[in-house]
C-alpha positions in Angstrom: 16.6 5.0 -15.8 14.3 3.1 -17.8 16.9 1.1 -19.8 18.1 0.0 -16.3 14.7 -1.8 -15.5 12.5 -4.9 -17.5 8.9 -5.6 -17.6 9.3 -7.9 -14.9 11.2 -6.5 -11.8 12.2 -2.9 -10.9 15.8 -4.7 -9.8 18.9 -1.8 -11.8 21.0 -3.6 -13.9 25.1 -4.9 -12.7 26.0 -1.6 -15.3 24.8 0.9 -12.7 26.0 -0.6 -9.7 29.8 0.3 -9.6 32.2 -1.3 -7.2 34.4 1.0 -6.0 34.1 1.4 -2.1 35.8 2.0 0.1 37.3 5.2 -0.8 39.4 7.6 1.5 36.0 9.0 2.8 33.6 5.7 2.6 33.6 2.1 3.9 32.9 -0.3 1.9 29.1 -0.4 3.3 28.8 3.1 2.4 29.1 4.2 5.7 31.5 7.1 6.2 34.8 6.4 7.4 34.4 7.7 11.4 35.8 11.2 11.5 33.1 12.3 8.4 30.7 10.0 10.2 30.9 12.3 13.6 29.7 15.1 11.6 27.3 13.4 9.7 25.1 11.4 12.2 25.1 15.5 14.5 21.4 15.6 15.5 20.4 19.1 14.8 18.3 20.2 17.7 17.7 23.7 17.1 16.2 22.4 13.4 14.4 19.6 14.9 12.6 22.1 17.9 11.7 24.3 14.7 10.1 21.8 13.2 8.4 20.1 16.0 7.1 23.7 15.9 6.5 24.2 12.1 4.7 20.7 12.2 2.5 22.1 14.8 1.7 25.6 13.0 1.0 23.5 10.0 -2.4 21.4 11.9 -3.5 24.1 13.7 -3.2 27.6 11.2 -5.4 25.9 8.1 -8.4 24.7 10.7 -8.4 28.3 12.0 -7.8 29.7 8.9 -10.9 27.8 7.2 -12.8 28.8 11.0 -12.5 32.1 10.3 -13.1 32.9 7.1 -15.5 29.9 6.4 -15.0 29.7 2.5 -15.8 26.6 1.0 -12.2 27.3 -1.2 -10.4 27.7 2.6 -12.0 24.4 3.4 -10.8 22.7 0.2 -7.4 24.1 0.7 -7.0 23.2 4.4 -8.0 20.0 3.0 -4.9 19.1 0.7 -2.9 21.1 3.2 -3.5 18.3 5.9 -2.0 15.5 4.0 0.9 17.3 3.7 1.1 17.8 7.3 0.3 14.6 7.9 3.4 13.5 6.1 5.3 15.7 8.0 4.3 14.2 11.1 4.9 10.9 10.0 8.6 12.3 8.9 9.5 13.5 12.3 7.8 10.3 14.2 10.2 8.3 12.2 13.3 10.5 13.2 12.2 9.9 16.5 11.8 6.5 16.3 15.6 6.5 15.3 16.0 8.4 18.1 17.9 11.3 15.8 15.5 14.0 17.2 17.4 14.6 20.6 20.5 13.1 21.8 18.6 12.3 25.2 17.1 9.1 24.9 14.2 10.2 27.5 13.6 13.2 25.6 13.6 12.1 22.2 11.3 9.5 23.2 8.6 11.1 25.3 8.4 13.9 22.3 8.3 11.0 19.9 5.5 9.6 21.9 3.8 13.0 22.5 4.2 15.5 20.6 4.2 14.1 17.5 2.8 10.4 17.6 0.1 9.9 19.2 -1.5 13.2 17.5 -0.6 11.9 14.6 -2.3 7.7 14.9 1.8 7.1 15.7 2.7 4.7 18.2 6.6 5.6 17.6 7.5 3.0 20.4 5.5 0.0 18.3 6.8 2.0 15.3 10.2 1.4 15.8 10.0 -2.7 16.7 8.5 -2.7 13.0 10.8 -0.2 11.6 14.0 -1.9 13.1 13.4 -5.2 11.7 12.7 -3.1 8.0 16.4 -2.0 8.4 17.8 -4.8 9.5 16.5 -7.1 6.4 14.9 -5.3 3.6 12.4 -7.9 1.9 13.5 -10.4 4.5 10.9 -13.0 6.6 10.5 -10.0 9.3 9.8 -7.2 6.8 6.8 -5.3 8.2 5.6 -3.6 4.8 6.1 -6.2 2.3 2.9 -6.1 1.0 3.6 -2.0 -0.2 6.7 -3.1 -2.0 6.5 -6.2 -3.5 5.3 -7.3 -7.4 6.3 -4.5 -8.8 5.9 -3.1 -11.6 2.2 -3.6 -11.7 0.2 -2.9 -14.6 -1.6 0.6 -14.2 -5.0 -0.1 -13.7 -3.7 -2.3 -10.6 -1.8 0.9 -9.4 -4.8 2.7 -10.0 -7.3 0.3 -8.0 -4.8 0.6 -5.3 -4.5 4.7 -5.3 -8.3 4.7 -5.7 -8.7 2.7 -2.4 -6.3 4.3 -0.9 -8.2 8.0 -2.0 -11.5 6.4 -0.9 -10.9 5.6 2.6 -11.1 2.1 2.5 -6.6 1.4 3.8 -7.6 4.6 6.1 -10.2 2.4 7.8 -7.9 0.0 8.3 -5.4 1.0 10.0 -8.1 3.1 12.5 -9.7 -0.5 12.7 -6.3 -2.0 14.1 -6.1 1.0 15.9 -9.6 0.4 17.4 -8.9 -3.5 18.0 -5.7 -2.6 19.7 -7.0 -0.3 22.1 -8.6 -3.8 24.0 -5.3 -5.6 24.0 -3.6 -5.8 27.1 -0.1 -6.0 26.5 0.1 -3.1 24.1 -3.4 -1.4 24.1 -1.8 1.5 26.2 -0.5 3.0 22.7 -3.8 2.4 21.0 -6.0 4.3 23.6 -3.5 6.9 23.7 -3.4 7.9 20.5 -7.7 7.7 20.8 -7.5 10.3 23.6 -5.8 12.7 21.6 -8.4 12.1 18.7 -11.2 13.0 21.5 -9.3 15.9 23.0 -9.1 17.3 18.8 -12.9 16.8 19.1 -13.3 18.2 22.5 -11.0 21.5 21.8 -13.5 22.0 18.6 -16.4 21.0 20.1 -15.3 23.8 22.7 -15.1 26.5 19.7 -18.7 25.4 18.6 -17.5 23.6 15.5 -16.9 20.6 16.2 -16.8 19.0 12.4 -13.6 21.0 11.9 -12.2 17.6 13.4 -13.1 16.5 10.0 -9.9 18.7 8.1 -7.4 16.2 10.4 -9.3 13.3 10.5 -10.9 12.7 6.7 -7.1 13.4 5.0 -5.2 11.1 7.4 -8.3 8.5 6.3 -8.2 9.6 2.2 -5.2 12.1 1.3 -2.3 10.9 3.6 -3.0 7.4 2.4 -2.0 8.5 -1.5 0.6 10.1 0.0 1.9 7.0 1.9 1.8 5.0 -1.1 3.4 6.5 -3.0 6.4 7.5 -1.2 6.7 4.0 -0.3 6.5 2.2 -3.5 8.7 5.2 -4.6 11.5 3.5 -2.1 11.5 0.2 -2.0 8.8 -0.9 -4.7 9.6 -4.0 -6.9 13.3 -3.9 -5.2 14.8 -7.3 -3.4 16.7 -8.5 -0.8 20.1 -7.8 -0.6 23.2 -6.7 1.2 23.8 -3.8 -1.4 21.1 -1.4 -0.3 21.1 -0.4 -4.1 19.3 -3.6 -4.5 17.0 -2.8 -1.9 15.9 0.7 -2.1 15.3 3.4 -4.6 17.2 6.7 -5.2 15.2 9.8 -6.5 16.2 12.9 -7.7 15.0 15.1 -5.4 12.9 18.5 -6.1 11.5 21.5 -4.7 7.4 20.0 -5.0 8.5 16.6 -4.2 10.1 17.3 -1.0 7.3 19.7 0.2 4.5 18.1 -0.4 5.5 14.2 -0.7 8.5 13.7 0.7 9.7 16.1 3.8 12.0 16.9 6.2 14.7 15.3 3.4 13.0 11.5 4.0 13.3 11.5 -0.2 17.2 10.7 0.0 15.9 7.2 1.3 19.0 5.1 0.0 21.3 7.3 1.8 19.0 6.8 5.2 19.1 2.9 4.4 23.2 3.3 3.9 23.5 5.2 7.3 19.8 5.0 9.8 22.2 6.9 12.3 22.4 10.1 10.1 19.5 12.8 10.8 17.0 14.2 8.6 19.3 17.6 8.2 22.9 16.0 6.9 21.3 13.1 4.5 21.6 15.2 1.2 25.4 15.7 2.6 25.5 12.1 2.9 24.1 11.5 -0.6 26.7 13.7 -1.9 29.7 11.7 -0.5 28.1 9.1 -2.4 27.6 10.3 -5.4 31.2 11.8 -5.1 32.1 8.3 -4.8 30.5 6.6 -7.8 28.8 4.7 -5.3 25.4 6.3 -6.7 25.9 6.8 -10.6 23.5 9.3 -12.6 22.3 5.9 -14.2 21.3 4.8 -10.7 18.9 7.4 -10.1 15.2 7.9 -11.0 14.8 11.1 -12.7 11.6 12.3 -10.8 8.5 10.3 -8.9 6.4 10.7 -11.6 9.2 8.9 -13.4 9.4 6.2 -11.4 5.8 5.9 -10.6 5.4 5.7 -14.5 7.7 2.9 -14.1 6.1 1.3 -11.2 3.2 0.8 -13.3 4.5 -0.3 -16.5 3.4 -3.6 -17.1 1.0 -4.8 -19.8 -2.3 -5.5 -18.8 -3.3 -8.4 -18.8 -5.0 -10.2 -21.7 -8.7 -11.1 -22.0 -9.0 -14.9 -22.2 -11.1 -15.8 -25.5 -14.2 -17.7 -24.3 -13.8 -20.8 -26.9 -17.1 -20.8 -29.3 -19.8 -23.0 -28.1 
């Protein structure tokens, strides 16, 4: 997609934004017609239950393996795996925020809070408030994640500094500090306190087995590795785009390859343009939604970035600022 970008924007050029809607299967907004939409929006309850069980297994088994083997290499592998596990918890919390885990609202919200939310440092209720504003008007005045998206492309050194801050825990500390401060609030403090209660319970379990430091395999990746994953994913979703009614101008489309789907964007969250076209489509059906958009011609090949590394290179493609030459004395 390099030919469609300039040095000052990530906006796709008009030649890759064909005006082909509506069709017999898609409305002018890109959403499917009602008879197609009904199938796309069907919530896959059994798959979601399996996903929830799977993500908890991914959280527990690597730590158990490290504790059992006491092998430094296993500890390193468990640490690296936990970044992916936090990405998976966040993806399922995102589904719960959209009420796409279970058809029953009360069940969906309970699981979203207590099973995949609070354990992963997420208040699904508070996240839902901001996230709905994000969907209503990307890059609008109430956009909750504006600081993650604007200003791209940046220079390579600027992107490297951002990722270094994430990897060293500075971004994680800001998030943790907001949770600690939030716990003292009267109105919404119970959400932050529940997060802290879960973390205390994790520490208590590790301590009961005589190894309280095992909690660090959960906490430190969240503070560091997950921050890097989160930024890379976020800028690949909306970095450098713009406020518009056409979702092709607010959200990137990236070809999905197995390594990225496994580690960076689990549970199909990489089909992000499809998600923004119709946020009522559960994760299982997003690839099908994407195929509908491609088949209609609304998402041509030239609009899609060929891979995440290719997009990240474009996001970090702004020339380095020239050093000013001091006047001779």
